[in-house]
C-alpha positions as CSV (number, residue, x, y, z in Angstrom):
1,M,-60.3,-93.0,92.4
2,N,-57.4,-92.0,90.6
3,Y,-54.3,-94.2,91.5
4,P,-50.8,-92.9,91.6
5,V,-48.6,-94.5,89.0
6,F,-46.6,-95.8,91.3
7,I,-48.8,-98.3,92.7
8,F,-48.5,-99.9,88.9
9,H,-44.8,-99.8,89.0
10,E,-44.7,-101.3,92.3
11,L,-47.1,-104.1,91.5
12,V,-45.4,-105.2,88.0
13,L,-41.8,-105.1,90.1
14,R,-43.6,-108.0,92.5
15,F,-45.0,-109.7,89.5
16,S,-41.8,-109.7,87.7
17,D,-40.0,-110.9,90.8
18,I,-41.9,-114.1,89.9
19,N,-42.3,-114.2,86.3
20,R,-39.1,-112.6,84.8
21,E,-41.2,-112.4,81.3
22,I,-43.6,-109.8,82.5
23,G,-41.2,-106.8,81.5
24,K,-41.8,-103.2,82.7
25,Y,-44.8,-100.9,83.6
26,I,-45.7,-99.0,80.2
27,S,-49.4,-98.0,80.8
28,S,-53.1,-98.8,82.7
29,T,-56.7,-98.9,82.1
30,V,-59.6,-99.5,84.2
31,E,-62.9,-100.8,82.9
32,N,-65.5,-102.7,84.5
33,G,-64.1,-103.4,87.6
34,E,-60.6,-104.8,86.6
35,C,-57.6,-103.0,85.6
36,L,-55.4,-103.9,82.7
37,I,-51.5,-103.0,83.2
38,N,-49.8,-103.1,80.0
39,T,-46.0,-103.8,79.9
40,T,-43.2,-104.2,77.7
41,T,-43.6,-107.7,76.5
42,G,-47.7,-108.1,77.2
43,H,-50.5,-107.3,79.8
44,I,-51.9,-108.7,83.2
45,K,-55.7,-108.1,84.6
46,V,-55.6,-106.8,88.2
47,A,-58.8,-106.6,90.2
48,L,-59.4,-103.2,92.0
49,T,-59.1,-104.6,95.0
50,M,-55.6,-105.7,94.4
51,L,-55.0,-102.2,93.5
52,E,-56.5,-100.9,96.7
53,K,-54.3,-103.1,98.9
54,Q,-51.0,-102.3,97.1
55,Y,-51.9,-98.5,98.1
56,N,-53.1,-99.2,101.4
57,N,-51.2,-102.0,102.6
58,P,-48.8,-103.8,100.4
59,R,-48.2,-106.5,102.9
60,S,-51.7,-107.6,103.0
61,I,-51.2,-109.3,99.2
62,S,-50.2,-113.1,99.8
63,K,-47.3,-114.2,97.9
64,E,-49.9,-116.6,96.6
65,E,-52.3,-113.8,95.2
66,L,-48.7,-112.3,93.6
67,Q,-48.2,-116.0,92.2
68,Q,-51.7,-116.5,90.9
69,L,-51.5,-113.4,89.0
70,A,-48.4,-113.4,87.7
71,T,-48.9,-117.2,86.1
72,E,-52.0,-115.4,84.2
73,F,-49.7,-112.8,82.4
74,E,-50.5,-112.5,78.7
75,I,-47.7,-111.7,76.3
76,G,-48.0,-110.1,73.4
C-alpha cells in the first residue's frame, strides 16, 4: 500500500510528544515489513501494522505502543 505522507507526519508528531529529540519528518522507506522514518535528527523503525492503525484508527494505538517506539528512536 502507498501510504499518504500525512500518516508519517502524524506519527512523528505523536512520537515527539514523548521524545522531544525526534525532530521533524523528512522521508520514509518501506522494506521487509517495516517502515524506516527519517527525521531531522535521526530515524525510527515502525511496523506496517502501526501505519495501518494510524491511517485507519489512530486512537487504536496505545500510549504504551507510542512510548515504546519513541524510546527506540536512534539519533544520527
